[in-house]
C-alpha positions in Angstrom: -70.2 222.1 122.5 -71.8 219.7 120.1 -70.6 216.2 119.3 -71.2 214.0 116.3 -71.2 210.3 115.6 -69.1 209.3 112.6 -70.6 206.9 110.0 -69.5 205.3 106.8 -72.8 205.2 104.9 -72.5 205.3 101.1 -75.0 208.1 100.4 -72.4 210.4 99.1 -71.0 207.7 96.8 -74.4 206.6 95.6 -75.0 210.2 94.2 -72.2 209.6 91.7 -72.6 205.9 90.9 -75.4 206.6 88.4 -72.9 208.6 86.5 -70.3 205.9 86.4 -68.5 207.1 89.5 -66.4 204.6 91.4 -64.2 205.3 94.5 -60.6 204.3 94.9 -60.6 201.4 97.3 -57.6 199.8 99.1 -56.9 196.8 101.3 -54.1 195.9 103.7 -51.3 193.6 102.5 -51.4 191.0 105.2 -47.7 190.1 104.8 -46.8 193.6 106.0 -49.5 194.0 108.6 -52.0 191.3 109.6 -53.8 193.0 112.5 -55.7 196.1 111.1 -58.3 195.5 113.8 -55.8 196.9 116.3 -56.5 200.3 114.8 -60.1 200.0 116.0 -59.4 199.4 119.6 -58.8 202.9 120.9 -55.2 202.4 122.0 -51.8 203.9 121.1 -49.9 201.8 118.6 -46.3 201.4 119.8 -44.9 198.6 117.7 -45.9 199.8 114.2 -43.9 198.0 111.5 -41.4 200.0 109.5 -43.2 199.1 106.2 -47.0 198.7 106.1 -48.5 198.4 102.6 -51.9 198.8 101.2 -52.8 198.0 97.6 -55.6 199.1 95.4 -58.4 196.6 94.8 -60.2 199.3 92.7 -58.5 202.4 91.2 -61.0 205.2 91.0 -61.9 208.6 92.3 -59.7 209.7 95.2 -61.8 210.8 98.1 -60.6 212.7 101.2 -60.8 209.4 103.2 -59.9 206.5 101.1 -62.4 203.7 101.2 -60.8 200.5 102.5 -61.5 197.0 103.8 -61.1 197.8 107.5 -63.0 201.1 108.0 -59.7 202.8 108.7 -59.0 206.6 108.5 -56.7 207.0 105.5 -56.8 210.8 105.0 -55.2 212.8 102.1 -52.1 214.7 102.9 -54.1 217.9 102.3 -56.6 217.0 105.0 -53.9 216.0 107.5 -52.1 219.3 106.9 -55.3 221.2 107.6 -55.9 219.1 110.8 -52.5 220.0 112.0 -52.8 223.7 111.1 -56.0 223.9 113.2 -54.6 221.7 116.0 -57.2 219.0 115.7 -56.5 216.7 118.7 -57.0 212.9 118.9 -55.1 211.3 116.0 -51.9 209.3 116.0 -50.5 209.2 112.5 -48.7 206.1 111.3 -46.8 205.7 108.0 -48.1 203.5 105.2 -47.3 203.0 101.5 -50.3 202.7 99.2 -50.0 201.2 95.7 -52.2 201.6 92.7 -53.2 198.7 90.5 -50.3 199.3 88.2 -47.9 199.1 91.1 -47.1 202.9 91.3 -47.2 204.7 94.7 -50.2 206.7 95.6 -48.2 209.7 96.9 -51.1 211.8 98.2 -51.8 209.3 101.0 -48.9 208.3 103.2 -50.5 208.0 106.7 -53.2 206.1 108.5 -54.8 208.0 111.4 -55.2 205.9 114.5 -57.7 207.1 117.2 -56.0 206.0 120.5 -58.3 207.7 123.0 -61.4 206.2 124.6 -63.8 208.4 126.6 -66.4 206.8 129.0 -69.3 209.1 128.4 -72.1 206.8 127.1 -75.5 207.4 128.8 -76.6 203.8 129.6 -80.0 204.9 130.9 -81.1 207.2 128.0 -79.5 205.5 125.1 -81.0 202.5 123.2 -78.7 199.6 122.5 -78.1 195.8 122.5 -75.8 193.8 124.7 -73.6 190.9 123.7 -75.2 187.6 124.7 -73.4 184.4 125.9 -74.2 182.5 122.7 -72.9 185.3 120.4 -69.8 186.5 122.3 -69.2 184.8 125.6 -66.1 186.8 126.1 -68.1 190.1 125.9 -71.3 189.2 127.8 -73.1 192.3 129.1 -71.0 194.7 127.0 -72.6 197.1 124.5 -72.8 195.6 121.0 -75.1 197.6 118.7 -76.2 201.2 119.5 -79.6 202.2 118.1 -79.8 205.6 119.7 -76.8 207.3 121.2 -76.9 209.7 124.1 -73.7 211.0 125.7 -73.3 212.4 129.2 -72.3 216.1 129.0 -70.8 216.0 132.5 -68.3 213.4 131.3 -67.3 215.5 128.3 -66.8 218.9 130.0 -63.1 218.4 130.6 -62.4 216.5 127.3 -60.0 218.4 125.1 -60.1 216.0 122.1 -61.7 216.6 118.7 -61.9 212.9 118.0 -62.1 209.9 120.3 -63.6 206.4 120.6 -66.5 205.6 122.9 -65.1 203.6 125.8 -68.3 201.5 126.2 -68.2 200.5 122.5 -64.8 201.4 121.0 -65.9 200.8 117.4 -67.9 204.1 117.7 -66.0 207.3 116.8 -67.1 210.7 118.1 -65.9 214.0 116.8 -66.3 217.6 117.9 -68.3 220.3 116.3 -65.0 222.0 115.4 -63.9 218.9 113.4 -67.2 218.7 111.6 -67.2 222.3 110.7 -63.6 222.1 109.3 -64.5 218.9 107.3 -67.7 220.3 105.8 -66.3 223.8 105.0 -63.4 222.2 103.2 -65.9 220.1 101.2 -64.1 216.9 102.2 -65.6 213.6 101.2 -66.3 210.0 102.4 -67.3 210.6 106.1 -70.8 211.4 107.4 -71.8 212.8 110.8 -74.9 212.5 112.9 -75.3 214.9 115.8 -75.5 213.1 119.2 -77.9 214.0 121.9 -76.4 215.1 125.2 -77.9 214.5 128.7 
């Protein structure tokens, strides 16, 4: 099994910018939900508000994953249907309402995909990374901050039955299975990039 690190680089978008391309970009309406960072922690969201709104800060081309101000996973309904059809494991879907600049509802996007699972599989010996220092984040001293080269421990992954999860040692990092990447690329979906991760 191969695993891949998810990235949000803009290479795909840059290919179109020269031709006047601009992506559709949204941001959370803080009065309806003021803690979008909770969706980056790798935990199940229990108390999700009944109404969470996002509004366009730039109407434009609709990509499979909507660009947003919090690096959230706002997938199209078509993509989510495909994930469910192929039993992709690792997402918790939460309802949202997204509005265009003119105030109309963007009906193709009605869910945000939370990634609640963390897997402790980071190879601390073979990876290259920085640690938080006391002057930068005294509450996180000694924990992994920035990863330059990621190596995952295969023995820690052999019993994992998830297609998407967060790295327990640095939960900002999202890892996906080869099956997920194949489904995404074969469907010609847009606005996510993947880098294969070395296994030890």
